[in-house]
C-alpha positions as CSV (number, residue, x, y, z in Angstrom):
1,M,7.5,-106.5,-34.0
2,K,8.8,-104.1,-31.3
3,K,11.0,-102.9,-34.1
4,I,8.6,-102.4,-36.2
5,L,6.0,-100.5,-33.9
6,V,9.1,-97.9,-33.1
7,F,9.3,-97.3,-36.7
8,F,5.7,-96.6,-37.5
9,L,6.0,-94.4,-34.3
10,L,8.7,-92.5,-35.2
11,S,7.8,-92.6,-39.2
12,I,4.4,-89.9,-37.7
13,V,6.8,-88.0,-35.1
14,L,8.8,-87.0,-38.3
15,V,6.2,-86.4,-40.8
16,S,3.6,-84.6,-38.0
17,C,7.3,-82.6,-37.7
18,K,7.5,-81.9,-41.3
19,S,4.0,-81.0,-42.1
20,T,4.3,-78.6,-39.0
21,S,7.8,-76.6,-40.1
22,T,6.6,-76.9,-43.4
23,A,3.1,-74.4,-42.6
24,V,5.5,-72.3,-40.7
25,S,8.4,-71.5,-43.0
26,K,5.6,-70.8,-45.8
27,N,4.9,-67.5,-43.4
28,E,7.9,-66.4,-42.1
29,P,10.2,-65.4,-44.8
30,K,8.3,-62.4,-45.8
31,K,7.7,-61.3,-42.3
32,E,11.3,-61.9,-41.6
33,N,12.0,-59.4,-45.3
34,R,10.0,-57.2,-43.9
35,S,12.4,-56.8,-41.4
36,V,15.5,-57.2,-43.3
37,V,13.8,-54.0,-45.2
38,K,12.9,-52.1,-42.0
39,N,16.4,-53.1,-40.3
40,L,18.2,-51.7,-43.8
41,I,16.4,-48.6,-44.2
42,E,17.0,-48.0,-40.5
43,T,20.4,-48.5,-41.2
44,A,21.1,-46.1,-44.4
45,T,18.9,-43.1,-42.6
46,D,21.2,-43.4,-39.6
47,N,24.0,-42.0,-42.2
48,I,21.8,-39.1,-43.2
49,G,24.2,-36.0,-43.1
50,V,27.1,-38.0,-43.5
51,K,29.5,-36.6,-46.4
52,Y,30.8,-38.5,-49.2
53,K,34.0,-39.8,-49.5
54,A,34.9,-41.6,-53.0
55,G,35.1,-45.0,-52.0
56,G,34.1,-44.2,-48.3
57,T,32.2,-47.6,-46.0
58,T,32.4,-45.7,-43.3
59,K,30.7,-43.0,-41.4
60,S,33.7,-40.4,-41.5
61,G,32.0,-40.7,-45.3
62,F,30.5,-42.7,-48.2
63,D,30.1,-43.4,-51.4
64,C,26.7,-44.5,-52.9
65,S,28.3,-48.1,-53.5
66,G,29.3,-47.8,-50.3
67,L,26.4,-46.9,-48.0
68,V,24.6,-49.9,-50.0
69,Y,27.1,-52.0,-49.6
70,T,27.9,-51.2,-46.3
71,T,24.5,-51.3,-45.6
72,F,23.7,-54.4,-46.4
73,E,26.4,-56.2,-45.4
74,S,25.0,-55.0,-41.5
75,E,22.5,-57.7,-42.7
76,N,25.0,-60.1,-43.5
77,I,23.5,-59.7,-47.2
78,K,26.9,-60.0,-49.3
79,L,26.8,-57.0,-52.2
80,P,29.5,-56.3,-55.4
81,R,31.3,-53.3,-54.2
82,S,30.3,-50.5,-56.9
83,S,27.5,-49.6,-57.9
84,F,28.0,-51.5,-61.7
85,E,28.4,-54.3,-60.2
86,Q,25.3,-54.5,-57.7
87,A,23.4,-53.1,-60.6
88,K,23.6,-57.3,-61.9
89,I,22.7,-58.4,-58.0
90,G,19.2,-59.6,-58.2
91,K,16.0,-59.0,-60.3
92,I,15.6,-56.3,-62.5
93,I,12.1,-54.8,-61.7
94,P,9.4,-53.1,-63.7
95,L,9.9,-49.6,-62.4
96,N,5.9,-49.2,-61.3
97,D,6.6,-52.9,-59.6
98,A,9.6,-50.9,-57.2
99,K,9.2,-51.7,-53.3
100,K,10.6,-50.0,-50.0
101,G,14.0,-52.1,-50.1
102,D,14.8,-52.1,-53.8
103,L,18.2,-50.8,-55.2
104,I,17.6,-47.9,-57.5
105,F,20.5,-47.3,-60.2
106,F,21.4,-44.4,-62.3
107,K,23.5,-42.9,-65.6
108,T,24.2,-39.6,-64.0
109,N,26.5,-37.3,-65.9
110,K,25.8,-38.5,-69.0
111,S,27.4,-41.9,-68.3
112,K,27.7,-44.6,-70.9
113,Q,27.2,-46.9,-67.9
114,I,25.4,-47.1,-64.5
115,N,27.4,-44.7,-61.7
116,H,25.2,-44.9,-59.0
117,V,22.5,-46.2,-56.4
118,G,20.6,-45.7,-54.1
119,L,18.1,-48.1,-51.7
120,I,14.6,-46.9,-51.4
121,T,13.0,-45.9,-48.8
122,E,9.4,-45.2,-49.7
123,V,7.4,-45.4,-53.2
124,N,4.6,-43.3,-54.0
125,S,1.8,-43.5,-57.2
126,D,4.2,-40.5,-59.2
127,E,7.1,-41.0,-57.1
128,I,10.4,-42.8,-55.3
129,K,11.8,-41.7,-52.3
130,F,15.8,-43.2,-52.7
131,I,18.5,-42.9,-49.7
132,H,22.0,-42.1,-51.0
133,S,24.8,-40.4,-51.1
134,S,25.4,-37.2,-52.7
135,T,28.8,-36.2,-54.5
136,S,27.7,-32.7,-53.1
137,K,25.6,-33.4,-49.9
138,G,26.5,-36.3,-48.7
139,V,24.2,-39.1,-47.6
140,I,20.3,-37.8,-48.1
141,I,16.8,-38.5,-49.2
142,S,16.2,-37.6,-53.1
143,S,13.4,-37.9,-55.6
144,T,12.9,-39.8,-58.7
145,K,10.9,-36.4,-58.8
146,E,13.7,-34.4,-59.0
147,A,14.4,-34.2,-62.9
148,Y,18.8,-34.6,-61.9
149,Y,17.9,-38.0,-61.0
150,K,14.2,-38.6,-63.5
151,N,16.4,-37.5,-66.2
152,S,19.0,-40.4,-65.2
153,F,17.4,-42.9,-64.3
154,E,18.2,-46.5,-65.0
155,Q,16.5,-49.5,-63.7
156,I,14.9,-51.1,-60.3
157,N,16.6,-54.1,-58.9
158,R,14.4,-56.3,-56.1
159,V,17.8,-58.7,-54.0
160,I,15.7,-59.2,-51.2
161,E,12.3,-61.6,-51.9
């Protein structure tokens, strides 16, 4: 009888703990993801002004995918190293569903495949701003309103839900 009572009480404790943790976990991922996105944008923008360097992944120089790779790595999120491979990660999102923290991809200079990536920092009704490393200006924030990016836009991927 004593074993049954102990088992019964233990079952109640375990069930009540489980229901409590489930309620907490439903709210925490969204809050946690907002914090991750905020940190990603802060990390990337801390690099504004760093020069462009092909293959670069440090403050001595970044290429576009190196900036994104290093930025996500700061939050322990592993991405492939190239923009072409990064474009295969996450879920492709319609342009009008873009959010801060999404990745934006381009086919620049009439390329047949994705060859440029940026991290979305701001979304307005008619414009998306993104941070990236440009070959001519280094790490900067650009806009989809700029003809060059408007004409070479390819897709948006959501890596963080």
